[in-house]
C-alpha positions as CSV (number, residue, x, y, z in Angstrom):
1,M,52.7,122.0,40.3
2,P,54.3,125.3,40.7
3,I,56.0,125.7,44.2
4,Q,55.8,129.3,45.5
5,D,58.9,129.9,47.7
6,P,59.3,133.4,49.2
7,V,63.0,134.3,49.5
8,P,64.6,136.8,51.9
9,A,65.6,140.1,50.3
10,A,69.2,139.8,51.3
11,N,69.6,136.6,49.3
12,T,69.9,138.3,46.0
13,S,72.4,136.0,44.5
14,L,70.3,132.8,44.7
15,T,70.8,130.7,41.6
16,T,69.2,127.4,40.5
17,P,68.9,125.3,43.7
18,T,69.0,121.5,43.6
19,I,67.4,119.0,45.9
20,S,69.1,115.6,45.0
21,S,67.1,114.7,41.7
22,P,64.9,116.4,40.4
23,V,65.8,120.1,40.7
24,L,63.9,123.3,41.4
25,S,64.8,126.0,38.6
26,G,63.8,129.7,38.4
27,T,64.8,133.1,39.8
28,A,65.1,134.3,43.3
29,T,61.8,136.1,43.3
30,G,60.0,134.2,40.7
31,T,58.0,131.0,40.5
32,Y,59.8,127.7,40.8
33,T,59.1,124.8,38.6
34,L,59.7,121.1,39.6
35,A,61.6,119.3,36.8
36,G,62.6,115.6,36.8
37,T,61.3,112.5,38.6
38,P,61.5,112.7,42.3
39,T,63.9,110.1,43.9
40,F,63.8,109.1,47.7
41,S,66.4,107.3,49.7
42,T,65.5,104.9,52.5
43,L,66.4,106.1,56.0
44,A,68.2,103.1,57.9
45,L,67.3,102.5,61.4
46,T,70.4,102.6,63.8
47,S,71.0,99.1,65.1
48,W,72.3,97.8,68.4
49,T,72.1,94.8,70.6
50,T,70.5,94.6,74.0
51,A,74.0,95.0,75.6
52,T,74.9,98.0,73.4
53,R,71.7,100.1,73.5
54,P,72.3,103.9,73.9
55,A,73.3,104.9,77.4
56,S,71.3,108.0,77.4
57,P,68.5,107.7,74.9
58,T,66.2,110.5,74.0
59,N,62.5,110.1,74.3
60,Y,60.9,108.2,71.6
61,Q,64.3,107.1,70.2
62,V,63.8,104.3,67.7
63,G,66.3,101.6,66.8
64,F,66.5,98.0,65.7
65,N,67.6,95.5,68.3
66,T,69.5,92.7,66.7
67,S,69.4,90.6,69.8
68,L,65.6,90.7,69.7
69,N,65.3,91.0,65.9
70,A,62.7,93.8,66.5
71,K,62.4,97.6,66.5
72,E,62.2,99.1,69.9
73,I,61.3,102.5,71.3
74,W,62.5,104.4,74.4
75,D,59.5,105.8,76.2
76,G,61.4,107.7,78.8
77,T,61.6,104.9,81.2
78,Y,61.7,101.6,79.4
79,W,62.6,100.2,76.0
80,R,59.5,98.9,74.4
81,L,59.0,96.7,71.3
82,D,57.4,98.7,68.5
83,P,53.7,98.1,68.9
84,T,53.0,98.5,65.1
85,G,55.6,95.9,64.1
86,P,54.9,92.3,63.0
87,G,56.0,90.8,66.1
88,Q,53.7,93.0,68.3
89,S,52.0,89.9,70.0
90,N,55.4,88.5,71.1
91,T,56.1,89.7,74.5
92,Q,59.3,89.9,76.5
93,R,58.3,88.3,79.7
94,A,56.0,85.4,80.7
95,I,54.0,84.3,83.8
96,F,53.0,80.8,85.0
97,G,49.9,80.7,87.2
98,Y,47.8,78.6,89.6
99,G,47.9,74.7,89.4
100,Y,47.6,71.7,91.5
101,N,50.2,69.8,93.7
102,G,47.7,67.7,95.9
103,S,45.6,70.7,96.4
104,N,44.6,73.9,94.5
105,V,47.3,76.6,94.6
106,S,47.2,80.3,94.1
107,M,50.6,81.4,93.0
108,T,52.4,82.8,90.0
109,N,56.0,82.6,88.7
110,Q,57.3,85.3,86.4
111,V,59.7,84.5,83.5
112,S,62.4,87.1,82.5
113,A,63.2,88.1,79.0
114,A,66.2,85.7,79.3
115,G,64.0,82.8,80.3
116,V,64.8,82.8,83.9
117,V,61.9,81.7,86.3
118,A,61.5,83.7,89.4
119,A,60.4,82.4,92.8
120,D,56.9,81.9,93.8
121,T,54.4,84.9,94.4
122,T,51.6,83.6,96.4
123,G,47.9,84.7,97.1
124,V,46.9,85.8,93.7
125,G,43.3,85.2,93.3
126,T,41.1,82.1,93.9
127,A,43.3,79.0,94.1
128,R,42.4,76.6,91.3
129,F,43.7,74.2,88.7
130,D,43.4,73.8,84.9
131,P,42.5,77.3,84.0
132,A,43.8,78.8,80.8
133,A,45.8,82.0,80.1
134,A,46.7,84.4,77.1
135,G,48.1,87.7,76.4
136,Y,45.8,90.7,75.5
137,G,46.3,94.4,74.9
138,T,49.7,93.8,73.3
139,D,51.4,93.7,76.8
140,K,49.0,92.4,79.4
141,A,47.7,89.0,80.2
142,I,44.5,87.2,81.4
143,F,43.9,84.0,83.5
144,G,40.5,82.5,83.1
145,Y,38.2,79.7,84.4
146,G,39.4,76.5,86.1
147,Y,38.3,74.2,88.9
148,A,38.2,75.2,92.6
149,G,36.1,72.5,94.1
150,S,33.6,73.3,91.3
151,Y,33.8,74.6,87.9
152,V,34.5,78.4,88.0
153,S,33.7,81.3,85.8
154,L,36.2,84.0,86.8
155,T,39.2,85.8,85.3
156,N,42.3,87.6,86.8
157,L,43.9,90.4,84.7
158,V,47.7,90.7,84.6
159,T,49.2,94.2,84.3
160,N,52.2,94.9,82.2
161,Q,54.3,94.7,85.3
162,G,53.0,91.1,86.1
163,V,50.7,92.1,88.9
164,V,47.7,89.7,89.0
165,G,44.5,91.4,89.7
166,S,41.5,90.2,91.9
167,D,38.8,87.9,90.7
168,V,36.2,89.1,88.1
169,T,33.3,86.6,88.1
170,G,30.5,85.7,85.8
171,V,32.4,85.6,82.5
172,G,30.9,82.9,80.4
173,T,30.2,79.3,81.2
174,A,32.1,77.9,84.2
175,R,34.4,75.2,83.1
176,Y,38.0,73.8,83.2
177,G,40.3,72.0,80.9
178,L,40.0,74.7,78.2
179,A,42.8,76.6,76.3
180,A,43.4,80.2,75.3
181,A,45.6,82.3,73.0
182,G,46.0,85.8,71.6
183,Y,44.5,86.9,68.2
184,G,44.1,90.0,66.2
185,T,47.3,91.6,67.6
186,D,45.7,92.7,70.9
187,K,42.8,90.4,71.8
188,A,42.4,86.9,73.2
189,I,40.1,83.9,72.9
190,F,39.2,81.2,75.4
191,G,37.9,78.0,73.9
192,Y,36.5,74.5,74.6
193,G,36.6,72.9,78.0
194,Y,34.7,70.6,80.4
195,T,31.5,71.2,82.3
196,G,30.7,67.6,83.2
197,S,31.1,66.9,79.5
198,A,33.2,68.3,76.7
199,V,32.0,71.6,75.2
200,S,32.5,73.4,72.0
201,L,32.3,77.1,72.8
202,T,34.6,80.2,72.8
203,N,34.6,83.5,74.6
204,L,36.4,86.5,73.0
205,V,38.4,88.9,75.1
206,T,38.7,92.6,74.0
207,N,41.8,94.6,74.1
208,Q,40.7,96.0,77.5
209,G,40.4,92.4,79.0
210,V,36.6,92.2,78.9
211,V,35.4,88.7,78.3
212,G,32.4,88.2,75.9
213,S,29.4,85.9,76.1
214,N,29.6,82.3,74.7
215,V,29.9,81.5,71.1
216,T,28.8,77.8,70.6
217,G,29.3,75.2,68.0
218,V,33.0,75.9,67.1
219,G,34.6,72.5,66.0
220,T,34.6,69.1,68.0
221,A,33.7,69.5,71.6
222,R,36.7,68.6,73.7
223,Y,38.9,69.5,76.7
224,S,42.5,69.2,77.8
225,L,43.7,70.7,74.6
226,A,46.2,73.6,73.9
227,A,46.3,76.8,72.0
228,A,48.8,79.4,70.7
229,G,49.0,82.4,68.5
230,Y,50.6,82.1,65.0
231,G,51.0,84.3,61.9
232,T,51.2,87.6,64.0
233,D,47.5,87.9,64.4
234,K,45.8,84.6,64.3
235,A,45.5,81.6,66.8
236,I,45.3,77.7,66.7
237,F,43.6,75.2,69.0
238,G,45.0,71.7,68.9
239,Y,44.6,68.1,70.2
240,G,42.7,67.3,73.4
241,D,40.2,64.8,74.8
242,T,36.6,64.2,73.5
243,G,36.0,62.2,76.7
244,P,36.9,59.7,77.7
245,H,39.5,59.2,75.0
246,P,43.4,58.7,74.8
247,G,43.4,62.1,72.9
248,V,42.6,63.3,69.4
249,S,44.7,64.6,66.6
250,M,43.0,67.8,65.2
251,T,43.5,71.5,65.1
252,N,41.1,74.5,64.6
253,L,42.5,77.8,63.2
254,V,41.2,81.1,64.5
255,T,41.1,84.1,62.1
256,N,42.3,87.6,63.1
257,Q,38.5,88.4,63.8
258,G,38.3,85.6,66.3
259,V,36.3,83.2,63.9
260,V,37.0,79.5,64.7
261,G,37.5,77.3,61.6
262,S,36.4,73.7,61.2
263,D,38.3,70.6,62.2
264,V,41.7,69.8,60.6
265,T,42.5,66.2,61.4
266,G,45.6,64.0,61.4
267,V,48.1,66.5,62.7
268,G,50.7,64.5,64.6
269,T,50.2,61.9,67.4
270,A,46.7,62.1,69.1
271,R,47.1,63.3,72.6
272,K,45.8,65.4,75.4
273,N,47.1,67.3,78.5
274,L,49.7,69.1,76.3
275,A,50.8,72.8,76.0
276,A,51.4,75.2,73.2
277,A,53.0,78.7,72.7
278,G,54.1,81.0,69.9
279,Y,57.7,81.3,68.8
280,G,59.8,83.0,66.1
281,T,57.4,85.9,66.0
282,D,54.8,84.1,63.7
283,K,55.0,80.4,64.3
284,A,53.8,78.0,67.1
285,I,54.9,74.8,68.9
286,F,52.7,72.1,70.6
287,G,54.5,70.0,73.1
288,Y,54.4,67.1,75.5
289,G,51.1,65.6,76.7
290,T,49.8,62.0,77.2
291,T,48.2,59.3,74.9
292,G,46.2,58.1,77.6
293,S,48.0,55.2,79.3
294,N,51.2,56.9,80.1
295,P,52.3,59.7,82.5
296,G,53.5,61.8,79.5
297,V,55.2,61.8,76.1
298,S,58.2,63.9,74.9
299,M,57.4,65.2,71.6
300,T,56.6,68.4,69.8
301,N,54.9,69.6,66.6
302,L,55.9,72.9,65.0
303,V,53.2,75.1,63.4
304,T,54.0,77.2,60.3
305,N,53.1,80.8,60.0
306,T,50.2,79.5,57.8
307,G,48.9,77.3,60.6
308,V,50.1,74.0,59.3
309,A,51.0,71.5,62.0
310,G,54.2,69.4,61.3
311,T,55.1,65.8,62.1
312,D,56.2,64.7,65.5
313,V,59.6,65.6,66.8
314,T,60.5,63.2,69.7
315,G,63.0,63.2,72.5
316,V,62.7,66.9,73.7
317,G,63.1,66.9,77.5
318,T,61.4,64.9,80.3
319,T,58.2,63.2,79.3
320,R,55.3,64.8,81.1
321,K,51.7,66.0,80.9
322,D,49.6,68.8,82.6
323,L,52.2,71.5,81.8
324,S,51.9,74.9,80.2
325,A,53.9,77.1,77.8
326,A,54.2,80.8,76.8
327,G,56.2,83.0,74.5
328,Y,59.0,85.2,76.1
329,G,61.9,87.2,74.8
330,T,60.1,88.5,71.7
331,D,60.5,85.4,69.7
332,K,61.2,82.4,72.0
333,A,58.9,80.0,74.2
334,I,59.1,78.1,77.4
335,F,57.4,75.0,78.6
336,G,57.0,74.7,82.3
337,Y,55.9,72.3,85.2
338,G,53.7,69.3,84.7
339,Y,53.2,65.7,86.0
340,T,55.5,62.7,85.3
341,G,53.9,60.4,88.0
342,S,54.8,63.1,90.5
343,Y,54.5,66.9,90.0
344,V,57.6,68.5,88.8
345,S,59.4,71.8,88.8
346,L,61.2,72.2,85.5
347,T,61.3,74.1,82.3
348,N,62.4,73.7,78.8
349,L,63.4,76.7,76.7
350,V,62.5,77.0,73.0
351,S,64.7,78.8,70.6
352,N,63.4,81.2,67.9
353,T,63.9,78.3,65.4
354,G,61.7,75.9,67.5
355,V,64.4,73.9,69.1
356,V,63.6,72.6,72.6
357,A,66.5,72.6,75.2
358,T,67.2,70.3,77.9
359,D,65.6,70.4,81.3
360,T,66.1,73.2,83.8
361,T,65.0,72.0,87.2
362,G,64.1,73.7,90.5
363,V,62.0,76.5,89.3
364,G,59.3,77.4,91.7
365,T,56.8,75.0,93.5
366,A,56.4,71.7,91.7
367,R,52.9,71.4,90.3
368,G,50.7,70.5,87.4
369,D,47.6,71.8,85.6
370,V,49.0,75.3,85.4
371,A,48.4,78.1,82.8
372,A,50.9,80.5,81.3
373,A,50.9,83.5,79.0
374,G,53.3,86.3,77.8
375,F,53.2,89.8,79.0
376,S,55.1,93.2,78.9
377,L,56.9,94.8,75.9
378,T,59.8,95.7,78.3
379,A,62.8,93.6,79.2
């Protein structure tokens, strides 16, 4: 198609201009004709590490952080992970909340982007144990349900600064022993649990933190299971207790529309009271738990980015149950707290290749039956 290009009168000596390949040909005052096949070069992003980020970035400056293996954007105050990238559901920080240490507790512990657990923050919503938690809205989190002397139906939203909001009540069937995970890049799902018997139901959470009504009949009814995101926009529920039982070996995949699939059985050692989290931007890990007659086991099962759970990997940190886990640092995970015959205060970091580190002890109040989730796109 001809390209009309007015030229200032002073530029009388204009000859054939070129724009790489192809060229524009013609006279200064005439019609230009595009000849040849356009070629375009790729614009490479500037790369840096977390330590070598620009000292004085401009607003909306974009670069690739090799420490985090992700694009990030300067918003004028913070470096934020690119919310359109494939790792968008993988947050920088994490939060552990609630639990039991002889009585119900109302406290949280934040986890930094380096995996360091902070001291207790107390008085955050109704004290309870065995709730579930997940990220939503790309950078926030939600705690939901649990047991506070009776089964409760309430949630607490967490801001992208880690501030826990007041109770929101009446959100689906009251229960505890359920699990939760993010899905669809910015939403979450609560699933399963115990109401006096095991139940098979889910509640979807919008990207504004609004919990939907019950969806029933989604796989085998069970409780004391775990869940995590995988594949950048899907989720997986795994293991649990059909009551009373030493545990089951099954998973249920969740699509990026929040639809729960049928049971997939025979995925590692049957157990319950375990934890799970995403890692590596698109994979997941289940860890620890009990087979029923012991205070806990020390094993993990890695989940591929297509939702396939692997065989047992044993001998990974202190054996325990009733713990929780979350993603942090964009592509890593952390297991924390639990019960070994007594309540413990310890964590195990998980690398972005799914390798579990040795115990780190003395991280906040010892307790079990906690929940955890990732939050915040800023370090």
